[in-house]
C-alpha positions, 0 to 999 in steps of 0.5 A: 689792783685790779684783779687780772682778767676782770674787765674795769668799769668805765662810765661814759657820760653821753652817747658819743659818736660810734668811732669812740664806742668802737674802741672801746667795745674792742679794747676788750679792757673795760665794761662800759656803763653809758648814759644813754642820751644826746642830753647831758646827764643828771647830777644824780645819774652821774653821782651814780654811774661813776661809783666804783669806775675806774675810768670816766669819759665825760664832756665840757657840760659835766662838772667833775669835782671832788663830789664826783671824785668821791663818789667814783672811790678810790678805783678811778685811774683815768679820766678822758674828756670829748674836749679840748677845754677842760675848766669843768674839771677840778685839776687840783683834785685830780691831780691830788689823787694821782688821776690822769687826764685825757682831752683832745686838742689839736684835731677840733683845730681847723673845723674851729677856726673854719666855723669862726671865720664863717661866723665872722663873715655871717656876722660882718654882713649881715646874712642872718639878717638877710636870710630873715628879711627874704622870709618875711617880707622885707626884700622889696627891691635892690637898695644902695643902702640896704644890708650894708655890712663890713669886709675883711678886705684892707681891714685890720683883725686883732687875734686875743690868743694866737695859739692852735687855734687862733693862728688856724684863723689867722691863716684862713683870714688872711686870703681876704685881703687883710691889710694887718694882722695884730694879736695880744697874749702873754708872749709874743710867737715866732710863728705869727711871722708866716701871717704878719703878726704884731704882737700889741698890747691889749689896747692897742689892738682895740683901738686899731683893729676893725675885727676883733676875734676872741680866741683864748683859753680860759684862765682866771686872766681871761675870765670877764676880759671882755667887760664894759672898759673893753668895748669902750676901746673898740671903734664903733665900726668893730665887729667882735667875735668869740669862739673860745669860752662864754665866761671871757665876755661880760654878757651884759656889757656887750649887750650894752655896747651892741645896743647903744651902738659902742661897737657895731655887732657881734658874733658868739658861738659860746655863751653863759649859760650853754643853752643861752635862754631864748628869752636872753637880751643878747637874742633880741639884736639884729646885730648878735648873731648867736651859734650853739657851741658848734665850733668843732661839729663836722662829722670827720671831726666828732668822729676823731674826738671820739676816737681820741678820747677812747684811745686816751681812756683805754691808754690810761686804764691800761698804765701806757702813754696815751696819745693827748695826755694833759699835764698839769 
């Protein structure tokens, strides 16, 4: 039991937005130990930093497994992750030890949806290629067939995983004149009626969609979902976009599909690993746009994420209701 008046130890695995640090400092219940860097904490430093901690504030890049929990010891009562995803945490081990978990869903939905639409448009209309041609002198004159891409007007869009983010993406795409919105997943969604969404089998979505957006959660069922068989069912003119998790895609199979012309183009905001090595084959392709996992990267969204992760942590330390607690 925590001694009355004694501050509880908290380890924060990275510099987080100042909104979060202010809340932790003002809380008056914890003493913060910070890995003071914008780069990920090294494993040895993570194991050292969590020793005796009552609370842990981590990021997606931190693998929180039994070894980390053992290093922390029996004091650890709450883990707060600055993310909507939680596949970096060994939830079975965490649950077994009675540790509460906070996360940051909802607050990054709009930012991620906006970025996904931007990525889709950039990939479909070949914007990075166009910028490069302007810079390298490839722009000689107006040519009727040069840098032609694919438009959303009258198209069919398929969304794999019509959850919060998937629905936010669909809402933003409809004003572009999309003709049909198909979606697949575990179950049909009543709210899909807002975007005239049609719940279809995955094979139907793949064969009929001009644009395919992956926004599903990472589960054993979705890991490696987008593989050779998946891409072989897509139209040769189709554009593929992933802003969910890198491991949903078999990147070797995606490379082959793009190189061979099996599909037209791909846009990725998530990869395996992250960062993607600069010599990775995908980066040699003009029809593949890769971003450095910036789906939630707006100033306001990151600030809100920082604040929510701090609030979750303090609530867990004090045994009160978290603003956003993961139930598992």
